[in-house]
C-alpha positions as CSV (number, residue, x, y, z in Angstrom):
1,M,-11.0,-10.7,40.8
2,K,-8.6,-13.1,39.1
3,Q,-5.8,-11.6,37.0
4,L,-5.7,-12.7,33.3
5,G,-2.5,-14.8,32.9
6,F,-2.0,-15.2,29.2
7,F,-1.2,-11.5,27.7
8,L,-0.4,-12.8,24.4
9,L,-0.4,-9.2,22.8
10,C,-0.3,-6.4,25.6
11,P,1.4,-7.8,28.7
12,A,-0.2,-6.0,31.8
13,H,1.2,-3.4,34.0
14,G,4.4,-3.8,32.0
15,W,4.5,-0.4,30.0
16,R,4.0,3.2,31.2
17,S,3.4,4.6,27.8
18,N,-0.1,4.5,26.3
19,L,1.5,5.2,22.7
20,W,3.8,2.3,23.1
21,A,0.9,-0.3,24.4
22,S,-1.3,1.1,21.5
23,C,1.3,0.5,18.7
24,L,2.3,-3.0,19.8
25,C,-1.4,-4.0,20.3
26,G,-2.0,-2.7,16.9
27,L,0.3,-5.2,15.3
28,L,-2.7,-7.6,15.2
29,L,-5.5,-5.0,14.5
30,A,-4.1,-2.0,12.6
31,A,-6.0,0.4,10.7
32,P,-5.5,0.7,7.9
33,P,-5.3,-3.2,7.4
34,V,-1.7,-4.7,7.7
35,Y,-1.1,-7.0,4.7
36,V,1.4,-10.0,4.7
37,R,2.6,-11.8,1.7
38,A,2.3,-15.5,1.1
39,E,4.7,-17.9,2.3
40,E,4.9,-21.8,2.2
41,P,2.2,-22.9,4.5
42,A,4.4,-25.2,6.4
43,D,7.0,-22.3,6.9
44,F,4.1,-19.6,7.6
45,K,2.6,-21.9,10.5
46,N,6.0,-21.6,12.2
47,S,6.4,-17.6,11.5
48,P,5.9,-14.7,14.2
49,V,3.3,-13.3,12.0
50,Y,1.2,-16.5,12.0
51,K,1.5,-16.9,15.8
52,A,0.4,-13.3,16.4
53,L,-2.4,-13.7,14.0
54,H,-3.4,-17.2,15.6
55,P,-3.0,-17.0,19.3
56,K,-4.0,-20.0,21.2
57,V,-7.3,-19.0,22.9
58,S,-8.8,-21.2,25.5
59,T,-12.2,-23.0,25.6
60,D,-12.1,-22.3,29.2
61,T,-15.3,-20.3,30.1
62,Q,-14.3,-18.7,33.4
63,I,-15.1,-15.4,33.8
64,V,-12.1,-12.7,33.7
65,S,-13.0,-9.1,34.9
66,I,-11.4,-6.0,33.0
67,H,-11.3,-2.6,34.5
68,F,-12.1,0.3,32.0
69,G,-12.2,3.4,34.0
70,N,-15.3,2.9,36.4
71,A,-16.7,0.2,34.3
72,I,-16.0,-3.5,34.6
73,Y,-16.4,-6.1,31.9
74,D,-16.9,-9.7,32.9
75,I,-15.7,-11.8,29.9
76,P,-15.4,-15.4,29.4
77,R,-12.1,-16.4,28.9
78,N,-12.8,-18.4,25.5
79,Y,-13.7,-14.9,24.1
80,L,-10.2,-13.3,24.9
81,V,-6.9,-13.5,23.5
82,G,-5.1,-10.7,25.3
83,A,-5.8,-8.0,27.7
84,T,-3.9,-4.9,29.7
85,Q,-5.3,-4.3,33.2
86,P,-5.0,-0.6,34.2
87,S,-2.0,0.2,36.5
88,A,-2.2,2.5,39.4
89,D,-0.6,5.5,37.5
90,N,-1.9,4.7,34.1
91,A,-5.7,4.4,33.2
92,Y,-5.0,3.0,29.9
93,A,-6.6,-0.7,29.5
94,N,-7.6,-2.8,26.6
95,F,-8.8,-6.3,25.8
96,T,-8.9,-8.2,22.5
97,I,-11.7,-10.9,21.6
98,M,-11.6,-13.2,18.9
99,V,-14.8,-14.9,17.6
100,L,-16.4,-16.5,14.6
101,L,-18.7,-15.0,12.2
102,P,-21.8,-14.7,11.7
103,D,-22.9,-15.3,15.3
104,L,-19.7,-14.0,17.2
105,S,-19.3,-17.4,18.6
106,P,-16.3,-18.0,20.9
107,R,-13.6,-20.8,21.1
108,T,-15.4,-24.4,21.9
109,P,-14.1,-27.8,21.7
110,E,-16.2,-28.2,18.7
111,N,-15.1,-25.2,16.7
112,A,-11.6,-24.8,17.7
113,G,-10.2,-25.7,14.4
114,Q,-11.8,-22.8,12.7
115,F,-9.8,-20.6,14.9
116,D,-6.5,-21.8,13.7
117,E,-7.0,-21.9,10.0
118,L,-4.9,-19.8,7.9
119,G,-6.5,-16.5,6.7
120,W,-9.6,-14.8,8.0
121,N,-12.4,-17.1,6.9
122,D,-14.9,-16.8,9.4
123,Q,-12.8,-15.2,12.3
124,L,-13.0,-11.9,13.6
125,R,-10.9,-10.0,16.0
126,A,-11.4,-6.8,17.9
127,L,-9.2,-4.7,20.0
128,F,-11.1,-2.4,22.3
129,Q,-9.0,0.2,24.1
130,F,-10.0,2.6,27.0
131,G,-8.3,5.9,27.7
132,T,-8.0,7.0,24.0
133,H,-10.1,8.8,21.6
134,I,-10.4,9.2,18.0
135,D,-11.8,11.7,15.4
136,P,-15.4,11.5,14.3
137,A,-15.9,9.2,11.3
138,Q,-16.7,12.2,9.1
139,T,-13.4,14.0,9.9
140,V,-11.5,10.8,9.3
141,I,-13.1,10.2,6.0
142,D,-12.4,14.0,4.8
143,R,-8.9,13.4,5.9
144,I,-8.3,10.3,3.8
145,L,-9.8,11.7,0.8
146,S,-7.8,15.0,1.1
147,L,-4.6,12.8,1.6
148,Q,-5.3,10.6,-1.5
149,R,-6.4,13.9,-3.5
150,R,-9.8,12.5,-4.3
151,N,-13.1,14.3,-4.8
152,P,-15.6,13.4,-2.2
153,D,-18.2,12.8,-4.8
154,D,-15.9,10.1,-6.6
155,F,-17.9,7.1,-5.3
156,Q,-19.8,4.3,-6.7
157,I,-23.2,3.5,-5.3
158,L,-23.6,-0.2,-4.6
159,P,-27.0,-2.0,-4.8
160,S,-26.7,-2.4,-0.7
161,G,-27.0,1.4,-0.8
162,L,-23.4,1.6,0.3
163,N,-21.0,4.1,-1.2
164,V,-17.6,2.8,-2.0
165,Y,-14.3,4.7,-3.0
166,R,-12.1,2.4,-4.9
167,G,-8.4,2.2,-5.1
168,L,-7.5,4.5,-2.5
169,T,-3.9,3.6,-2.0
170,A,-1.2,1.5,-3.8
171,D,-2.5,-1.5,-2.2
172,S,-6.1,-1.0,-4.0
173,E,-7.7,-0.4,-0.7
174,D,-11.4,0.4,-0.8
175,M,-13.2,2.6,1.7
176,Y,-17.1,1.6,2.1
177,V,-19.2,4.5,3.6
178,K,-22.7,3.9,4.9
179,A,-24.9,7.4,5.4
180,M,-26.6,7.5,8.5
181,D,-28.7,10.4,10.6
182,S,-26.0,9.9,13.5
183,G,-22.9,10.2,11.1
184,P,-21.4,7.9,8.5
185,F,-20.1,4.4,9.5
186,Y,-17.2,3.5,7.4
187,Y,-14.7,0.5,6.9
188,R,-11.6,-0.3,4.6
189,C,-11.0,-3.5,2.9
190,G,-7.8,-4.5,1.1
191,T,-8.1,-6.0,-2.3
192,M,-4.5,-7.1,-3.2
193,R,-4.1,-10.1,-5.4
194,S,-0.8,-10.8,-4.2
195,V,-1.8,-12.1,-0.7
196,P,-3.4,-15.2,0.3
197,W,-6.4,-13.3,2.0
198,H,-8.1,-10.0,1.9
199,V,-9.4,-8.3,5.2
200,C,-11.8,-5.4,6.0
201,T,-11.1,-3.2,9.1
202,V,-13.5,-0.8,11.2
203,Y,-11.9,1.9,13.4
204,E,-14.5,3.9,15.5
205,Q,-15.4,5.1,18.9
206,F,-17.2,2.2,20.4
207,F,-18.7,3.9,23.6
208,L,-17.9,7.2,25.0
209,D,-14.4,6.2,26.5
210,V,-13.9,3.3,24.3
211,E,-12.6,3.0,21.0
212,V,-12.2,-0.4,18.8
213,T,-10.4,-1.6,16.0
214,Y,-11.8,-4.9,14.4
215,S,-11.0,-6.9,11.1
216,F,-12.7,-9.7,9.5
217,G,-12.7,-11.4,6.2
218,T,-14.0,-9.9,2.9
219,K,-16.6,-12.5,2.3
220,Y,-18.7,-10.6,5.1
221,I,-18.0,-7.3,3.2
222,D,-21.9,-6.5,2.8
223,S,-22.7,-7.5,6.3
224,A,-20.0,-5.0,8.0
225,Y,-22.8,-2.5,9.8
226,K,-24.8,-5.8,11.0
227,I,-21.6,-7.0,12.5
228,D,-21.0,-3.7,14.0
229,M,-24.5,-3.9,15.9
230,A,-24.0,-7.3,17.0
231,L,-20.5,-6.6,18.4
232,H,-22.3,-3.7,20.3
233,D,-24.6,-6.1,21.9
234,L,-22.1,-8.6,22.7
235,V,-19.9,-6.2,24.6
236,R,-22.8,-4.6,26.3
237,S,-23.6,-8.0,27.7
238,F,-20.2,-8.2,29.4
239,L,-20.6,-4.8,31.3
240,R,-21.2,-5.5,34.6
241,K,-24.3,-3.7,36.0
242,Q,-23.6,-1.4,39.0
């Protein structure tokens, strides 16, 4: 197996603390979304924030193998922007992919410019972590509403069937909830007018031992569940059959 050699966000083997690794990786894909105030474009492109949000991913399609416990994900390099392989004494591992919506397309010579654009546009970034667990979605939803002193019935029903809780925070963040037999699917979207773009973030238990945090632009706000299903299919396609 070839060791991945770019680790822009999460250097491999260098950390012994799961919490430290999770926090630093979360700079890119925090939940709830982290908002950055606008700067002049020329200055902003040279800022650490821009470099973190626009890592120079590769068009190379060489397969990189990443171990999540007993599972192995064989991922083409042009999907990846960072990874942490598990060390001998630490089962924690992660990888981050960056793709373009609506087809979850990886970086190619033809679309490379779209990955470097300011704002979210068609970009989606997803951080997958092994060795961590989160509470069930309904528990998280109830906690958010309790902290904000909101009535659980204080929502609007959209034509799409989604329930939306408006203005949950000082940043006017909205929470969208899709009721399902298996439990709710929810995501949060920032609607601040003082920043140059808006973003939606999903934070969920992806597989049994894998959690994911992913973000995308609000132009796809009504397609979140469709995106979630497509992302599941994509990541399953990376899983090595054993």
